[in-house]
TORMARDO-429074 format. One record per residue (C-alpha): residue in one letter; residue number from 1; x, y, z. Coordinates in nm, 4 decimals. Layout:
N
<pt><residu>A</residu><num>NUM</num><u>X</u><v>Y</v><w>Z</w></pt>
...
END
This chain:
85
<pt><residu>X</residu><num>1</num><u>10.2135</u><v>14.8056</v><w>-0.0170</w></pt>
<pt><residu>X</residu><num>2</num><u>10.1031</u><v>14.6650</v><w>0.3152</w></pt>
<pt><residu>X</residu><num>3</num><u>9.9589</u><v>14.3165</v><w>0.3514</w></pt>
<pt><residu>X</residu><num>4</num><u>9.8585</u><v>14.3495</v><w>0.7161</w></pt>
<pt><residu>X</residu><num>5</num><u>9.5565</u><v>14.1540</v><w>0.8258</w></pt>
<pt><residu>X</residu><num>6</num><u>9.2847</u><v>14.3602</v><w>0.9845</w></pt>
<pt><residu>X</residu><num>7</num><u>9.0779</u><v>14.1198</v><w>1.1892</w></pt>
<pt><residu>X</residu><num>8</num><u>9.0237</u><v>14.3282</v><w>1.5010</w></pt>
<pt><residu>X</residu><num>9</num><u>8.6820</u><v>14.4425</v><w>1.3768</w></pt>
<pt><residu>X</residu><num>10</num><u>8.5408</u><v>14.0922</v><w>1.3345</w></pt>
<pt><residu>X</residu><num>11</num><u>8.4903</u><v>13.8955</v><w>1.6521</w></pt>
<pt><residu>X</residu><num>12</num><u>8.1992</u><v>13.6612</v><w>1.5870</w></pt>
<pt><residu>X</residu><num>13</num><u>8.0113</u><v>13.4916</v><w>1.3077</w></pt>
<pt><residu>X</residu><num>14</num><u>7.6365</u><v>13.4661</v><w>1.3629</w></pt>
<pt><residu>X</residu><num>15</num><u>7.3780</u><v>13.2473</v><w>1.1891</w></pt>
<pt><residu>X</residu><num>16</num><u>7.0101</u><v>13.2951</v><w>1.2743</w></pt>
<pt><residu>X</residu><num>17</num><u>6.7367</u><v>13.0656</v><w>1.1480</w></pt>
<pt><residu>X</residu><num>18</num><u>6.4020</u><v>13.2413</v><w>1.1186</w></pt>
<pt><residu>X</residu><num>19</num><u>6.0922</u><v>13.0215</v><w>1.1341</w></pt>
<pt><residu>X</residu><num>20</num><u>5.8998</u><v>12.9864</v><w>0.8087</w></pt>
<pt><residu>X</residu><num>21</num><u>6.1873</u><v>13.1353</v><w>0.6080</w></pt>
<pt><residu>X</residu><num>22</num><u>6.3933</u><v>12.9065</v><w>0.3834</w></pt>
<pt><residu>X</residu><num>23</num><u>6.7317</u><v>13.0746</v><w>0.4228</w></pt>
<pt><residu>X</residu><num>24</num><u>6.9313</u><v>13.1695</v><w>0.7312</w></pt>
<pt><residu>X</residu><num>25</num><u>7.0660</u><v>13.5113</v><w>0.8232</w></pt>
<pt><residu>X</residu><num>26</num><u>7.4460</u><v>13.4975</v><w>0.8277</w></pt>
<pt><residu>X</residu><num>27</num><u>7.6678</u><v>13.7904</v><w>0.9199</w></pt>
<pt><residu>X</residu><num>28</num><u>7.9847</u><v>13.8886</v><w>1.1024</w></pt>
<pt><residu>X</residu><num>29</num><u>7.9535</u><v>14.0950</v><w>1.4170</w></pt>
<pt><residu>X</residu><num>30</num><u>8.1996</u><v>14.3065</v><w>1.6128</w></pt>
<pt><residu>X</residu><num>31</num><u>8.0194</u><v>14.1971</v><w>1.9308</w></pt>
<pt><residu>X</residu><num>32</num><u>8.1668</u><v>13.9168</v><w>2.1369</w></pt>
<pt><residu>X</residu><num>33</num><u>8.0020</u><v>13.5751</v><w>2.1465</w></pt>
<pt><residu>X</residu><num>34</num><u>7.9065</u><v>13.6317</v><w>2.5110</w></pt>
<pt><residu>X</residu><num>35</num><u>7.7323</u><v>13.9609</v><w>2.4259</w></pt>
<pt><residu>X</residu><num>36</num><u>7.5384</u><v>13.7944</v><w>2.1446</w></pt>
<pt><residu>X</residu><num>37</num><u>7.4328</u><v>13.5026</v><w>2.3663</w></pt>
<pt><residu>X</residu><num>38</num><u>7.3164</u><v>13.7479</v><w>2.6309</w></pt>
<pt><residu>X</residu><num>39</num><u>7.1137</u><v>13.9485</v><w>2.3762</w></pt>
<pt><residu>X</residu><num>40</num><u>6.9497</u><v>13.6290</v><w>2.2450</w></pt>
<pt><residu>X</residu><num>41</num><u>6.8639</u><v>13.5084</v><w>2.5954</w></pt>
<pt><residu>X</residu><num>42</num><u>6.7172</u><v>13.8486</v><w>2.6854</w></pt>
<pt><residu>X</residu><num>43</num><u>6.5082</u><v>13.8583</v><w>2.3669</w></pt>
<pt><residu>X</residu><num>44</num><u>6.3725</u><v>13.5078</v><w>2.4221</w></pt>
<pt><residu>X</residu><num>45</num><u>6.2931</u><v>13.5744</v><w>2.7895</w></pt>
<pt><residu>X</residu><num>46</num><u>6.1238</u><v>13.9110</v><w>2.7333</w></pt>
<pt><residu>X</residu><num>47</num><u>5.9630</u><v>13.8455</v><w>2.3953</w></pt>
<pt><residu>X</residu><num>48</num><u>6.1160</u><v>14.1661</v><w>2.2582</w></pt>
<pt><residu>X</residu><num>49</num><u>6.2917</u><v>14.1632</v><w>1.9179</w></pt>
<pt><residu>X</residu><num>50</num><u>6.6522</u><v>14.0496</v><w>1.8934</w></pt>
<pt><residu>X</residu><num>51</num><u>6.8625</u><v>14.3421</v><w>1.7715</w></pt>
<pt><residu>X</residu><num>52</num><u>7.2232</u><v>14.2794</v><w>1.6649</w></pt>
<pt><residu>X</residu><num>53</num><u>7.4702</u><v>14.4895</v><w>1.4654</w></pt>
<pt><residu>X</residu><num>54</num><u>7.6990</u><v>14.3616</v><w>1.1893</w></pt>
<pt><residu>X</residu><num>55</num><u>8.0550</u><v>14.4795</v><w>1.1214</w></pt>
<pt><residu>X</residu><num>56</num><u>7.9337</u><v>14.7475</v><w>0.8768</w></pt>
<pt><residu>X</residu><num>57</num><u>7.7016</u><v>14.9005</v><w>1.1356</w></pt>
<pt><residu>X</residu><num>58</num><u>7.3756</u><v>14.7617</v><w>0.9952</w></pt>
<pt><residu>X</residu><num>59</num><u>7.1168</u><v>14.6454</v><w>1.2469</w></pt>
<pt><residu>X</residu><num>60</num><u>6.9583</u><v>14.3026</v><w>1.2179</w></pt>
<pt><residu>X</residu><num>61</num><u>6.6202</u><v>14.2843</v><w>1.3918</w></pt>
<pt><residu>X</residu><num>62</num><u>6.4393</u><v>13.9523</v><w>1.4370</w></pt>
<pt><residu>X</residu><num>63</num><u>6.1140</u><v>13.9075</v><w>1.6306</w></pt>
<pt><residu>X</residu><num>64</num><u>6.1811</u><v>13.6827</v><w>1.9313</w></pt>
<pt><residu>X</residu><num>65</num><u>5.8936</u><v>13.4478</v><w>1.8479</w></pt>
<pt><residu>X</residu><num>66</num><u>6.0372</u><v>13.3869</v><w>1.4975</w></pt>
<pt><residu>X</residu><num>67</num><u>6.3850</u><v>13.2732</v><w>1.6097</w></pt>
<pt><residu>X</residu><num>68</num><u>6.4429</u><v>12.9089</v><w>1.5148</w></pt>
<pt><residu>X</residu><num>69</num><u>6.8014</u><v>12.8870</v><w>1.6378</w></pt>
<pt><residu>X</residu><num>70</num><u>7.1076</u><v>13.1051</v><w>1.6744</w></pt>
<pt><residu>X</residu><num>71</num><u>7.4578</u><v>12.9786</v><w>1.6024</w></pt>
<pt><residu>X</residu><num>72</num><u>7.7489</u><v>13.1873</v><w>1.7324</w></pt>
<pt><residu>X</residu><num>73</num><u>8.1176</u><v>13.1224</v><w>1.6751</w></pt>
<pt><residu>X</residu><num>74</num><u>8.4493</u><v>13.2959</v><w>1.6557</w></pt>
<pt><residu>X</residu><num>75</num><u>8.5310</u><v>13.4389</v><w>1.3170</w></pt>
<pt><residu>X</residu><num>76</num><u>8.7613</u><v>13.1986</v><w>1.1318</w></pt>
<pt><residu>X</residu><num>77</num><u>9.0667</u><v>13.3382</v><w>0.9659</w></pt>
<pt><residu>X</residu><num>78</num><u>9.0445</u><v>13.3089</v><w>0.5920</w></pt>
<pt><residu>X</residu><num>79</num><u>9.3298</u><v>13.1096</v><w>0.4506</w></pt>
<pt><residu>X</residu><num>80</num><u>9.4427</u><v>13.1293</v><w>0.0939</w></pt>
<pt><residu>X</residu><num>81</num><u>9.6710</u><v>12.9026</v><w>-0.1012</w></pt>
<pt><residu>X</residu><num>82</num><u>9.7536</u><v>12.5358</v><w>-0.1432</w></pt>
<pt><residu>X</residu><num>83</num><u>9.9512</u><v>12.5062</v><w>0.1807</w></pt>
<pt><residu>X</residu><num>84</num><u>9.6740</u><v>12.6387</v><w>0.4050</w></pt>
<pt><residu>X</residu><num>85</num><u>9.5922</u><v>12.3783</v><w>0.6636</w></pt>
END
């Protein structure tokens, strides 16, 4: 039985606040943080929808005028156990 970590598919965690919606969109993306920032900037500048893809291949589409904020960060490794620091 192998216990190898497979974290090459997940590069970034993304949180998008949509105006007039109570909850945020939160997903993991295989895109780099720089690619996501570029896509957000392009969507805001052009007014076209922001289109991102999560790690399972699903597309997330948000109208540019409905974006409240976008938070992008590196995916944190998930630690398990009492000694995880």
